[in-house]
Kinemage of the C-alpha trace (Angstrom):
@kinemage 1
@onewidth
@group {chain A} dominant
@subgroup {mainchain}
@vectorlist {calphas} color= white
{ca met a 1} P 0.000 0.000 0.000
{ca ser a 2} L 1.406 3.435 -0.952
{ca gln a 3} L 1.893 6.273 1.545
{ca leu a 4} L -1.112 8.098 0.044
{ca glu a 5} L -3.301 4.989 0.349
{ca thr a 6} L -2.128 4.497 3.942
{ca ala a 7} L -2.836 8.141 4.746
{ca gly a 8} L -6.267 7.941 3.110
{ca ala a 9} L -7.178 5.078 5.408
{ca arg a 10} L -5.928 6.838 8.587
{ca thr a 11} L -8.628 8.057 10.971
{ca pro a 12} L -8.083 11.019 13.308
{ca arg a 13} L -7.600 8.561 16.206
{ca glu a 14} L -4.986 6.641 14.196
{ca ala a 15} L -3.255 9.902 13.254
{ca leu a 16} L -3.130 10.817 16.947
{ca ala a 17} L -1.556 7.443 17.826
{ca ala a 18} L 1.042 7.891 15.053
{ca tyr a 19} L 1.702 11.456 16.274
{ca his a 20} L 2.399 10.123 19.780
{ca arg a 21} L 4.696 7.387 18.371
{ca ala a 22} L 6.683 10.042 16.483
{ca met a 23} L 7.019 12.013 19.732
{ca leu a 24} L 8.320 8.947 21.585
{ca asp a 25} L 10.848 8.314 18.827
{ca lys a 26} L 11.647 12.038 18.504
{ca ser a 27} L 11.300 11.475 14.752
{ca ala a 28} L 10.665 14.719 12.922
{ca asp a 29} L 10.338 12.782 9.658
{ca asp a 30} L 7.697 10.398 10.997
{ca leu a 31} L 5.804 13.347 12.464
{ca ala a 32} L 5.992 15.498 9.331
{ca asp a 33} L 4.906 12.597 7.132
{ca leu a 34} L 1.550 12.653 8.965
{ca tyr a 35} L 0.863 16.201 7.677
{ca ala a 36} L -0.649 17.496 4.465
{ca pro a 37} L 1.802 19.615 2.439
{ca asp a 38} L -0.036 22.843 3.346
{ca ala a 39} L -0.876 21.974 6.970
{ca leu a 40} L -0.747 24.477 9.805
{ca his a 41} L 0.621 23.612 13.267
{ca glu a 42} L -0.083 26.333 15.834
{ca phe a 43} L 1.234 26.860 19.370
{ca pro a 44} L -1.294 29.203 21.023
{ca phe a 45} L 0.739 29.339 24.282
{ca thr a 46} L 4.224 29.730 22.853
{ca ala a 47} L 7.388 30.197 24.899
{ca pro a 48} L 10.188 32.701 24.251
{ca gly a 49} L 12.385 31.524 21.414
{ca phe a 50} L 9.698 29.184 20.104
{ca pro a 51} L 7.680 30.036 16.963
{ca pro a 52} L 3.907 30.564 17.196
{ca arg a 53} L 3.316 28.233 14.219
{ca tyr a 54} L 4.779 26.022 11.536
{ca glu a 55} L 3.259 26.569 8.109
{ca gly a 56} L 3.454 23.481 5.911
{ca arg a 57} L 4.729 19.934 6.249
{ca glu a 58} L 8.345 20.871 5.579
{ca ala a 59} L 8.261 23.606 8.236
{ca val a 60} L 6.998 20.987 10.711
{ca arg a 61} L 9.844 18.691 9.658
{ca ala a 62} L 12.514 21.403 9.956
{ca gly a 63} L 11.118 22.826 13.191
{ca tyr a 64} L 10.925 19.508 14.985
{ca arg a 65} L 14.333 18.407 13.662
{ca thr a 66} L 15.776 21.529 15.243
{ca val a 67} L 13.876 21.257 18.540
{ca trp a 68} L 14.207 17.501 19.049
{ca gly a 69} L 17.728 17.367 17.603
{ca ala a 70} L 18.996 19.989 20.051
{ca ser a 71} L 17.231 18.539 23.061
{ca pro a 72} L 19.006 16.053 25.316
{ca val a 73} L 15.629 15.160 26.833
{ca arg a 74} L 14.445 11.566 26.466
{ca ile a 75} L 10.711 11.057 26.085
{ca asp a 76} L 9.775 7.915 27.986
{ca glu a 77} L 6.008 7.944 27.651
{ca val a 78} L 3.105 9.880 26.225
{ca arg a 79} L 0.157 9.254 28.513
{ca thr a 80} L -3.212 9.910 26.956
{ca val a 81} L -5.343 11.286 29.768
{ca ser a 82} L -8.411 11.473 27.565
{ca ser a 83} L -9.365 11.874 23.940
{ca tyr a 84} L -12.589 13.039 22.407
{ca glu a 85} L -14.039 12.528 19.006
{ca thr a 86} L -16.115 15.551 18.103
{ca ala a 87} L -19.254 16.160 16.080
{ca asp a 88} L -16.864 16.983 13.236
{ca pro a 89} L -15.529 13.605 11.992
{ca glu a 90} L -12.207 15.222 10.987
{ca val a 91} L -11.401 16.492 14.500
{ca ile a 92} L -10.065 14.769 17.606
{ca val a 93} L -9.109 16.475 20.871
{ca ala a 94} L -6.596 14.797 23.154
{ca glu a 95} L -5.262 15.628 26.581
{ca his a 96} L -1.892 14.038 27.259
{ca val a 97} L 1.134 14.158 29.535
{ca val a 98} L 4.622 13.808 28.090
{ca val a 99} L 6.859 12.042 30.612
{ca gly a 100} L 10.602 12.013 30.181
{ca thr a 101} L 14.071 12.251 31.610
{ca ile a 102} L 16.770 14.892 31.374
{ca pro a 103} L 20.451 13.850 31.161
{ca ala a 104} L 21.053 14.452 34.886
{ca gly a 105} L 18.462 11.750 35.528
{ca ala a 106} L 15.645 13.989 36.720
{ca ser a 107} L 12.223 13.200 35.367
{ca phe a 108} L 9.545 15.592 34.179
{ca ala a 109} L 5.902 15.573 33.137
{ca val a 110} L 4.565 18.181 30.702
{ca pro a 111} L 0.791 18.288 30.197
{ca gly a 112} L -0.710 19.363 26.920
{ca leu a 113} L -3.812 19.404 24.789
{ca leu a 114} L -3.905 18.705 21.054
{ca val a 115} L -6.677 19.544 18.638
{ca leu a 116} L -6.044 17.686 15.375
{ca arg a 117} L -7.918 18.039 12.110
{ca val a 118} L -7.326 15.107 9.775
{ca arg a 119} L -8.579 15.139 6.196
{ca his a 120} L -8.038 12.239 3.781
{ca gly a 121} L -5.777 10.650 6.408
{ca leu a 122} L -3.380 13.607 6.716
{ca ile a 123} L -3.182 16.208 9.454
{ca thr a 124} L -4.253 19.566 8.057
{ca his a 125} L -4.352 21.612 11.260
{ca val a 126} L -3.026 21.237 14.797
{ca arg a 127} L -3.518 23.489 17.787
{ca asp a 128} L -0.867 22.373 20.260
{ca tyr a 129} L -1.502 23.696 23.773
{ca met a 130} L 1.634 22.856 25.764
{ca asp a 131} L 2.188 23.804 29.372
{ca thr a 132} L 5.047 26.176 28.539
{ca ala a 133} L 6.035 26.686 32.202
{ca ala a 134} L 6.435 22.922 32.658
{ca leu a 135} L 8.275 22.705 29.343
{ca ala a 136} L 10.699 25.473 30.364
{ca ala a 137} L 11.313 23.779 33.721
{ca ala a 138} L 11.992 20.451 31.988
{ca arg a 139} L 14.463 22.094 29.594
{ca gly a 140} L 16.276 23.698 32.538
C-alpha cells in the first residue's frame, strides 16, 4: 500500500496514535509525514524563542528536527489522559502528559492538549496547547 493509500485510510484517532509514536521516537520525519503539504501547526501558548506556528509539512519537519535534535531530553512515555471525538468527523481532541528524563536523571511531566484536524488521512491543522512553564522547567 502506498503512503497516500495508507494516509487515506488513517482516521483522526490513528493519526493521533502515530503522532504520539513520532514524539516517543523524537522522529521529525515520521511526524511530518503525517501532515498534508499545506498543513498548519499552531502553538497558542508559545514560549520565548519558540515560533507561534509552523506553516506546511516541511516547516513541521525542519522545526521539529531543530527542537528535538537539540534537546538532550528523552521522552519515555506519552500518557493519553483522555481523547474526544467531536461532532466533526475530521477532529479529535486529546489531553496528554509527556513524561521524560533529562540527562542528569531527573524526570519531568509536561501536560498538553492537542486539537487535530485530519482530512483524507493527513493532518491539516493542529492546535498544540503545551504547558510552557512545565516545558521550560523540563528544559532547565
